[in-house]
C-alpha positions in Angstrom: 12.7 -12.0 -18.0 13.5 -12.1 -14.0 14.7 -15.5 -12.5 14.5 -16.4 -8.9 16.7 -19.2 -7.8 16.9 -21.1 -4.3 15.3 -18.0 -2.4 14.6 -18.4 1.3 13.1 -16.1 3.7 12.0 -16.3 7.5 11.4 -14.3 10.7 13.1 -16.2 13.7 11.7 -19.7 13.8 8.6 -18.9 11.2 10.0 -19.9 7.7 7.9 -17.8 5.0 9.3 -20.0 2.1 12.4 -22.1 1.6 14.6 -22.6 -1.4 12.0 -21.5 -4.0 12.8 -21.2 -7.7 10.6 -19.8 -10.2 11.0 -17.4 -13.6 8.6 -14.8 -15.0 9.2 -14.8 -18.7 8.6 -12.2 -21.5 4.9 -10.7 -21.6 3.9 -12.9 -18.7 1.1 -11.8 -16.2 1.6 -13.6 -13.1 -0.8 -13.7 -10.1 0.9 -14.5 -6.4 -1.8 -16.5 -4.3 -1.0 -17.9 -1.0 -2.7 -17.5 2.9 -2.1 -14.3 4.7 1.0 -14.7 6.7 2.8 -16.9 4.0 5.2 -14.4 2.6 3.4 -12.7 -0.4 4.1 -9.1 0.4 7.9 -10.2 1.5 8.3 -12.0 -1.9 7.5 -8.4 -3.5 9.6 -6.2 -1.0 12.7 -8.5 -1.9 12.3 -8.6 -5.8 12.0 -4.8 -5.5 15.2 -4.3 -3.3 13.4 -3.4 -0.1 14.3 -6.6 1.6 17.2 -9.1 1.7 16.5 -12.7 1.4 18.1 -14.9 3.9 19.5 -16.9 0.8 19.3 -17.7 -2.5 19.7 -15.0 -5.7 17.4 -12.7 -8.2 18.5 -12.6 -11.6 17.5 -9.4 -13.5 18.7 -8.3 -17.0 20.7 -5.4 -17.4 18.7 -2.0 -17.3 15.7 -4.3 -16.5 13.4 -1.7 -14.3 11.2 -3.4 -11.6 8.0 -1.0 -10.7 6.5 -1.3 -7.1 4.2 0.9 -5.5 5.8 1.9 -2.0 3.6 2.2 1.2 5.6 5.1 1.9 3.4 8.2 0.0 5.3 11.5 -0.8 4.3 14.2 -3.2 6.1 17.0 -4.1 4.3 18.7 -6.9 1.3 21.3 -6.7 -1.3 19.7 -8.4 -2.4 15.8 -8.6 -1.9 16.1 -12.3 1.6 17.5 -12.1 2.2 14.5 -9.4 1.0 12.0 -11.9 3.0 13.5 -14.6 6.3 13.0 -12.9 5.5 9.3 -13.5 6.0 9.5 -17.1 9.4 8.1 -18.4 11.7 10.8 -20.3 10.5 9.5 -23.6 6.8 10.2 -22.9 7.3 13.4 -21.1 5.2 15.2 -23.2 2.5 12.8 -23.6 0.0 14.2 -20.6 -2.9 12.4 -22.0 -1.4 9.0 -20.6 -1.5 10.8 -17.4 -5.1 12.2 -17.8 -6.3 8.9 -19.0 -4.9 6.9 -15.9 -6.0 9.5 -13.3 -9.9 9.4 -15.0 -9.5 5.8 -15.1 -8.9 5.6 -11.2 -11.7 7.9 -10.3 -10.2 11.3 -10.5 -12.4 14.3 -11.9 -11.1 17.4 -13.8 -11.7 19.2 -10.4 -9.8 16.9 -8.6 -6.5 17.0 -10.8 -6.1 20.4 -10.1 -6.3 19.9 -6.2 -3.0 19.9 -4.1 -2.2 16.2 -3.3 -2.0 16.7 0.4 -6.1 17.6 0.2 -6.9 14.2 -1.2 -8.2 11.3 1.2 -5.9 8.4 2.2 -7.6 6.6 -0.4 -7.1 8.8 -3.3 -3.6 9.3 -2.1 -2.9 5.6 -2.8 -4.4 5.7 -6.2 -2.2 8.8 -6.8 0.5 6.7 -5.8 -0.3 3.8 -8.3 -0.9 6.1 -10.8 2.6 7.3 -10.9 3.9 3.7 -11.0 1.5 2.6 -13.7 2.8 5.8 -16.0 6.5 4.8 -15.4 6.2 2.0 -17.5 8.4 -0.3 -15.9 9.7 -3.7 -17.5 8.1 -5.8 -14.3 5.2 -4.1 -12.6 4.6 -5.4 -9.2 0.9 -4.7 -7.5 0.2 -5.5 -4.0 -3.6 -5.4 -3.8 -4.1 -2.5 -6.1 -7.9 -2.9 -5.7 -7.4 -1.4 -2.3 -9.5 1.7 -2.0 -10.7 1.5 -5.6 -14.5 1.4 -6.4 -16.2 -0.8 -8.6 -15.9 1.3 -11.9 -12.5 1.9 -11.2 -11.9 -1.7 -10.5 -13.3 -2.5 -14.2 -11.0 0.3 -15.6 -7.6 -1.2 -14.0 -8.8 -4.7 -15.0 -9.0 -3.8 -18.5 -5.8 -1.6 -18.5 -3.7 -4.9 -16.9 -5.4 -7.0 -19.5 -3.7 -4.9 -22.2 -0.1 -4.7 -20.2 2.4 -4.8 -22.8 5.1 -6.5 -20.5 5.5 -8.3 -17.1 3.2 -8.1 -14.6 3.1 -9.9 -10.9 0.0 -9.0 -8.9 -1.2 -10.0 -5.4 -5.2 -9.3 -5.0 -7.9 -10.9 -3.1 -10.1 -10.2 -6.0 -10.3 -13.5 -7.8 -12.4 -12.3 -10.9 -9.9 -9.9 -11.4 -7.2 -12.3 -11.2 -8.5 -14.6 -13.2 -9.2 -12.3 -16.0 -5.7 -10.4 -15.9 -3.1 -13.3 -15.3 -1.7 -15.6 -17.9 0.0 -17.5 -15.1 -0.4 -18.2 -11.5 2.1 -18.8 -8.9 1.1 -20.2 -5.4 3.4 -20.0 -2.2 2.3 -23.1 -0.2 3.8 -25.2 2.7 7.0 -22.9 2.3 7.5 -23.7 -1.6 5.9 -22.2 -4.5 4.5 -23.6 -7.6 3.8 -22.1 -11.0 0.9 -23.0 -13.7 -0.5 -21.6 -16.7 -3.9 -20.9 -16.3 -6.1 -19.2 -13.6 -6.4 -19.8 -9.8 -9.2 -22.4 -10.4 -6.5 -24.6 -12.0 -4.0 -23.5 -9.6 -6.2 -25.0 -6.7 -7.2 -27.8 -8.4 -3.6 -28.7 -9.1 -2.7 -28.3 -5.4 -5.5 -30.3 -4.2 -5.0 -33.3 -6.5 -1.2 -33.4 -5.8 -1.8 -33.3 -2.2 -4.4 -36.1 -2.4 -2.1 -38.4 -4.2 0.5 -37.7 -1.8 -2.0 -38.6 1.2 -2.8 -41.8 -0.6 0.7 -42.6 -1.0 1.3 -42.0 2.5 -1.8 -44.1 3.7 -0.4 -46.9 1.6 3.1 -46.9 2.5 2.6 -46.8 6.2 0.6 -49.9 5.9 2.9 -51.3 4.0 5.6 -50.4 6.7 3.3 -51.8 9.6 3.2 -55.2 7.7 6.9 -55.3 7.1 7.5 -54.7 10.8 5.0 -57.2 11.7 7.0 -59.7 9.4 10.3 -59.2 11.0 9.0 -59.4 14.6 7.3 -62.7 13.7 9.9 -64.6 11.7 13.3 -62.8 13.5 14.0 -66.2 15.4 13.1 -68.2 12.3 16.9 -69.4 10.9 15.4 -70.4 7.3 14.1 -67.1 6.9 16.6 -65.1 7.9 17.2 -63.8 4.4 13.9 -62.7 4.2 14.2 -60.8 7.1 17.6 -59.2 6.4 15.8 -57.9 3.2 12.9 -56.6 4.6 15.0 -54.9 7.2 16.8 -53.3 4.2 13.9 -52.6 2.9 12.1 -50.5 5.7 16.0 -48.7 6.3 15.8 -47.5 2.4 12.2 -46.0 2.6 11.8 -42.6 4.2 8.8 -42.5 6.4 6.5 -39.8 4.7 5.1 -37.0 7.1 1.6 -36.3 7.3 0.4 -33.1 5.7 -0.2 -30.3 8.1 -3.9 -29.3 7.7 -4.5 -25.4 7.4 -7.1 -24.1 9.3 -9.8 -21.8 7.2 -12.5 -19.9 8.2 -15.6 -22.3 8.4 -18.3 -20.7 10.2 -22.0 -19.6 10.1 -24.2 -16.7 11.4 -26.6 -17.4 13.9 -29.8 -17.1 12.7 -32.9 -15.7 14.7 -36.4 -16.8 13.1 -38.7 -14.2 11.8 -42.1 -14.3 11.1 -43.0 -10.9 9.6 -43.7 -9.8 5.9 -41.0 -7.4 5.9 -38.2 -6.9 8.5 -37.8 -2.8 7.4 -39.2 -0.3 5.7 -37.5 3.3 4.3 -39.5 5.9 3.7 -38.6 9.2 1.9 -35.0 9.2 3.2 -32.8 12.0 2.8 -29.6 12.8 4.5 -26.8 15.3 3.6 -23.6 16.4 5.9 -24.0 19.9 6.8 -24.8 21.9 4.0 -23.4 19.9 1.3 -25.6 18.6 -1.7 -27.9 15.6 -0.5 -26.2 12.1 -0.8 -29.4 10.4 -0.4 -32.9 11.9 -1.3 -36.3 10.6 -1.0 -35.4 7.0 -1.0 -37.7 4.1 -0.4 -37.3 0.6 0.2 -38.8 -2.4 1.9 -36.6 -5.2 2.9 -38.1 -8.6 2.9 -36.9 -11.6 5.3 -34.8 -13.4 2.7 -33.6 -10.4 0.7 -30.1 -10.2 -0.7 -29.3 -6.9 -1.3 -26.1 -5.2 -2.4 -25.2 -1.5 -2.3 -23.0 -0.5 -5.2 -21.8 2.6 -6.6 -18.7 4.9 -6.5 -16.6 6.1 -3.4 -17.9 9.0 -1.6 -21.3 8.5 -3.3 -23.0 7.5 0.2 -23.0 3.8 0.3 -21.4 3.8 3.7 -24.0 6.3 5.0 -26.8 4.3 3.5 -25.7 1.2 6.1 -25.0 3.9 8.8 -28.6 5.0 8.5 -29.7 1.6 8.4 -27.8 0.5 11.5 -29.2 3.6 13.3 -25.5 5.1 13.6 -26.6 8.4 11.7 -29.8 10.1 12.0 -31.6 11.0 8.9 -32.6 14.5 8.1 -35.7 13.7 6.9 -37.7 10.4 6.2 -37.7 7.6 8.4 -36.6 3.9 8.6 -39.2 1.5 10.8 -38.2 -2.0 11.5 -40.5 -4.9 12.6 -40.2 -5.6 16.6 -38.9 -9.0 15.6 -35.8 -7.5 13.6 -32.5 -8.0 15.3 -29.3 -6.3 13.4 -26.1 -7.3 12.6 -23.4 -4.7 11.5 -20.1 -4.9 10.3 -18.1 -2.2 9.1 -14.5 -1.4 8.6 -14.1 1.5 10.4 -15.4 -0.2 13.7 -11.9 -1.9 14.0 -11.1 1.2 15.9 -13.5 0.5 18.6 -11.4 -2.7 19.5 -9.4 -2.2 22.6 -5.7 -2.6 21.9 -5.3 -4.1 25.5 -7.9 -6.5 25.4 -7.2 -10.1 24.3 -9.2 -11.8 21.4 -11.2 -13.8 23.8 -12.0 -10.8 26.2 -13.0 -8.7 23.0 -15.6 -11.5 22.0 -16.9 -12.0 25.5 -17.6 -8.2 25.8 -19.8 -8.1 22.5 -23.0 -9.0 24.3 -24.3 -9.7 27.7 -24.4 -13.3 28.8 -21.5 -14.7 26.5 -20.0 -17.9 28.2 -16.4 -18.4 28.0 -17.0 -21.6 26.2 -19.0 -19.8 23.4 -16.2 -17.4 23.1 -13.7 -19.8 22.7 -15.7 -21.8 19.9 -16.1 -18.4 18.2 -12.3 -17.5 18.5 -11.7 -21.2 17.0 -14.0 -20.5 14.1 -12.2 -17.1 13.5 -9.0 -19.1 13.3 -7.6 -17.9 17.0 -7.2 -21.4 18.4 -5.7 -22.3 21.7 -3.2 -19.6 23.0 -4.2 -17.2 19.8 -7.3 -16.4 21.5 -5.0 -14.9 24.4 -3.1 -12.5 22.0 -3.8 -8.9 22.6 -5.6 -6.8 19.8 -3.0 -4.4 19.4 -0.7 -6.7 17.9 -3.2 -7.9 15.3 -2.9 -7.3 11.6 -5.6 -5.7 9.4 -7.0 -9.2 8.5 -7.0 -10.6 11.9 -9.1 -7.5 13.4 -11.6 -8.0 10.6 -12.0 -11.5 11.6 -12.5 -10.4 15.3 -15.0 -8.0 14.1 -16.9 -10.7 12.5 -16.6 -13.1 15.4 -18.3 -10.4 17.6 -21.3 -10.6 15.1 -21.7 -14.4 15.7 -22.4 -14.1 19.4 -25.9 -13.1 19.0 -28.7 -14.6 16.7 -29.6 -12.2 14.2 -32.0 -12.0 11.3 -30.3 -8.7 9.2 -27.1 -8.6 8.2 -25.3 -5.6 7.5 -22.3 -5.5 5.7 -19.6 -2.7 4.4 -16.9 -4.0 2.5 -16.3 -7.1 4.4 -13.7 -8.9 2.0 -10.9 -6.1 2.7 -7.9 -7.6 4.1 -9.1 -11.2 3.7 -6.9 -13.5 1.5 -8.8 -15.7 -1.3 -9.3 -18.6 1.3 -11.2 -16.3 4.1 -13.2 -14.6 0.8 -14.6 -18.0 0.0 -15.5 -19.0 3.5 -17.3 -15.6 4.3 -19.0 -16.1 0.9 -20.5 -19.3 1.7 -21.4 -18.1 5.1 -23.7 -15.3 3.6 -25.2 -17.6 1.5 -26.0 -20.3 4.4 -27.4 -17.4 6.5 -31.2 -17.7 6.5 -32.2 -14.0 7.2 -31.8 -10.9 4.9 -28.6 -9.2 4.0 -27.7 -5.7 2.6 -23.9 -5.5 1.8 -21.8 -2.9 0.3 -19.2 -4.4 -2.1 -17.0 -3.8 -4.7 -16.1 -7.2 -5.3 -17.8 -8.5 -8.6 -17.5 -12.0 -7.7 -19.9 -11.4 -4.5 -22.2 -9.5 -6.6 -22.6 -12.1 -9.4 -23.0 -14.7 -6.5 -25.0 -13.2 -4.0 -27.1 -9.9 -5.3 -30.9 -10.5 -5.9 -31.6 -6.8 -5.8 -29.6 -3.7 -6.0 -29.3 -0.4 -4.3 -27.3 1.6 -7.0 -25.6 5.1 -6.5 -24.9 6.7 -9.8 -25.1 10.3 -11.4 -26.0 11.9 -8.0 -28.9 9.8 -7.8 -29.9 6.8 -5.5 -32.5 3.8 -6.9 -33.4 0.3 -6.4 -32.8 -2.2 -9.3 -35.2 -4.9 -9.3 -32.8 -7.6 -10.5 -29.4 -9.3 -10.2 -25.8 -7.5 -11.4 -25.8 -9.3 -14.6 -29.4 -8.2 -15.5 -28.0 -4.5 -14.1 -25.0 -4.7 -16.6 -27.3 -5.5 -19.6 -29.6 -2.9 -19.0 -26.9 -0.4 -19.5 -24.7 -0.9 -16.3 -22.5 1.9 -15.4 -23.5 5.2 -17.3 -20.1 6.7 -16.9 -18.0 3.7 -18.1 -16.1 3.8 -21.1 -17.8 2.5 -24.5 -15.0 0.1 -25.2 -15.7 -1.1 -21.5 -19.2 -1.8 -22.3 -18.4 -3.7 -25.5 -16.0 -5.9 -23.6 -18.7 -6.5 -21.4 -21.0 -7.4 -24.2 -18.7 -9.9 -25.7 -17.2 -11.6 -22.5 -20.0 -11.4 -19.9 -22.5 -13.0 -22.4 -20.6 -15.5 -24.3 -22.6 -18.6 -23.3 -26.0 -17.1 -23.8 -24.7 -15.8 -27.3 -23.4 -19.1 -28.3 -27.0 -20.1 -28.7 -27.8 -18.9 -32.2 -26.0 -17.6 -35.1 -28.3 -14.9 -35.3 -27.5 -13.8 -32.0 -23.8 -13.8 -32.6 -24.1 -12.0 -35.8 -26.3 -9.2 -34.1 -23.7 -8.8 -31.6 -20.9 -8.7 -34.1 -22.9 -6.1 -35.8 -23.0 -4.0 -32.5 -19.3 -4.5 -31.8 -18.8 -3.6 -35.4 -21.0 -0.4 -34.8 -19.3 0.7 -31.8 -16.0 0.1 -33.2 -17.0 2.6 -36.2 -18.0 5.2 -33.6 -14.6 5.0 -31.6 -12.4 4.6 -34.4 -13.4 6.8 -37.3 -12.9 10.0 -35.7 -9.6 8.9 -34.8 -8.9 8.0 -38.7 -10.2 11.4 -39.7 -8.2 13.2 -37.6 -5.0 11.4 -38.2 -5.7 11.6 -42.1 -6.2 15.5 -41.8 -2.8 15.6 -39.9 -1.0 13.4 -42.2 -2.6 15.6 -45.2 -1.3 18.7 -43.1 2.1 17.1 -42.8 2.4 16.2 -46.6 1.2 19.9 -47.9 3.5 21.5 -45.7 6.4 19.1 -46.7 6.0 19.8 -50.1 5.7 23.6 -49.3 9.1 23.2 -47.4 10.8 21.8 -50.5 9.8 24.5 -52.8 11.0 27.1 -50.1 14.4 25.0 -49.9 14.6 25.5 -53.5 13.6 29.2 -53.3 16.1 29.5 -50.5 19.0 28.1 -52.9 18.2 30.6 -55.3 18.3 33.4 -53.1 21.4 32.5 -51.8 23.1 32.0 -55.4 22.3 35.8 -56.3 22.8 37.1 -52.6 19.6 38.4 -52.2 19.6 39.4 -48.4 15.8 40.5 -48.2 14.6 37.5 -49.9 16.7 35.0 -47.5 15.3 36.6 -44.3 11.4 36.4 -45.8 11.9 32.8 -47.0 13.7 31.8 -43.6 10.7 33.1 -41.7 8.3 31.0 -43.9 10.7 27.9 -43.3 10.4 28.5 -39.8 6.5 28.6 -39.5 6.1 25.8 -41.9 8.8 23.7 -39.8 6.9 24.6 -36.8 3.4 23.6 -38.3 4.7 20.2 -39.2 6.2 19.6 -35.6 3.2 20.7 -33.9 0.9 18.2 -36.3 3.5 15.3 -35.7 3.1 16.0 -32.0 -0.4 15.6 -32.1 -0.2 12.7 -34.6 1.8 10.3 -32.4 -0.5 9.9 -29.9 -3.4 9.7 -31.6 -2.0 6.8 -33.7 -1.0 4.9 -30.7 -4.7 5.2 -29.2 -6.1 4.2 -32.8 -3.7 1.0 -32.8 -5.0 0.3 -29.0 -8.7 0.6 -30.4 -8.2 -1.4 -33.2 -6.4 -4.3 -31.4 -9.2 -4.1 -28.8 -12.2 -4.4 -31.2 -10.3 -6.9 -33.4 -9.9 -9.2 -30.5 -13.7 -8.9 -29.6 -14.5 -9.8 -33.2 -12.2 -12.6 -33.2 -13.6 -14.2 -29.9 -17.3 -13.7 -31.9 -15.7 -15.6 -34.6 -14.7 -18.5 -32.1 -18.2 -18.7 -30.9 -19.3 -20.6 -34.0 -17.9 -23.1 -36.3 -18.4 -21.0 -39.5 -17.1 -18.0 -40.9 -18.8 -14.7 -41.8 -19.7 -13.6 -45.3 
């Protein structure tokens, strides 16, 4: 358990949080929410001992270990696998399978594990850093945006990993679906204070809204009552007969402290400007192929037609070719073969994360918006700056001092300068807080043109996708249906079978409540899956236990023979028996070495499938016979 008492932190006149107090109790998994710039990462750094608070204290039990993924990445081992193993605590130093499990879950192939860490891309170096921390088995795990640089299957894996985290967890993420699936509690930093609730982000934001609505109604009523009292005093102050009443009301006013009006926080509130389109298809892609230099083709003989109202999401592993496909659509790359033909009325707007590098550091936000298209007048530029939360003098800030999230908002603002009817978006939610993600989702939903979007955010996929372009198993194909239908049809081919069972139970709970027959069918599927996953482990464990039992009996006989040989002082027999004892003991030790991790895996699998079956039992008001 960790206790935060009266903690305050600010930078100059800017106060992040003031006298905040909360506790993280045993086995709680807590999500930390709040707007960008409100102190979430600073609070984590204080908890990790990397920064000092202005006041207050943090109480931590003796020998309590806090794990925080540092942004300072340093690797010293020769290979990725050896670097990961360094994260294992001393008690698990020989359990190398745990390192393999986490590395594989975060998208490292067997070949990647043998590479030098310095050869990895920046994104995979961040993953390796995360792997070490997950393996270190701390008492409190602090994770600040752990899904950055993760592809969708890795995000689904880490979600499952964190759902089973056995100790305390404190997590910051803009991925609302991940947080809601993982956490038991939410702590929010809001108006320089914290509030903790049991439940998910929806419950937290509802409570905040209700509390502030009650406060505002009370403030308005008190202000009205205060005005009435002041009017009474002014009217009857000179009346001797009412002097007692006037003095009473003056005392009442003096006792009442006027409530201040709550500051209204600005949120992204914008719409993409839409250009009308009258054709049947906006774009046609025919036999499109592309590869970098002499590498294997990322895209081969790909075909698709984009209709005026399409909502197409591009999904797949990192490095599969998603961003490359969007660059081909945008004309930033030319295909090796095939073609992309656009209707003459198609006007494209393209958002890509790496485009923030094209921003000029010495320009102001307003100047950057003005430069994005010819004919943009100053008033329109100012309006767009305001919509992107750069109001007043904020629009005069230079690009060089902006955060990653602020630069992303500038890039979005540049898209608003010209009416478009085809929107190409590559991971637009990176660097955004939850409120900004919600605003972007609403703007995309209202957009009157077609959208092609690369995203790993499953909330966006469920909310928007009507068609999918799927990169999987070195292939690219179009899936005609939404994301849930894709999951129903088999989903991610390389996903762990247990994760698919999890998807089958949790993603279809409402559908499967409909009939007893449907629930029984799903229960049978889970039981079959459990048998498939558990039985090999049980058989191997039984074989190891038999081997240990047999050797222990053999060892007992050898010790008896050794005692007899010692009594008769038979040196030759003693040497032979000692060698046999050594071999027998070595075999027992080897069997135990294999048995321990297998038993742990078996217990994990049993708990997982028991939970799924219990969830199914809860779907209907009767028990299975």
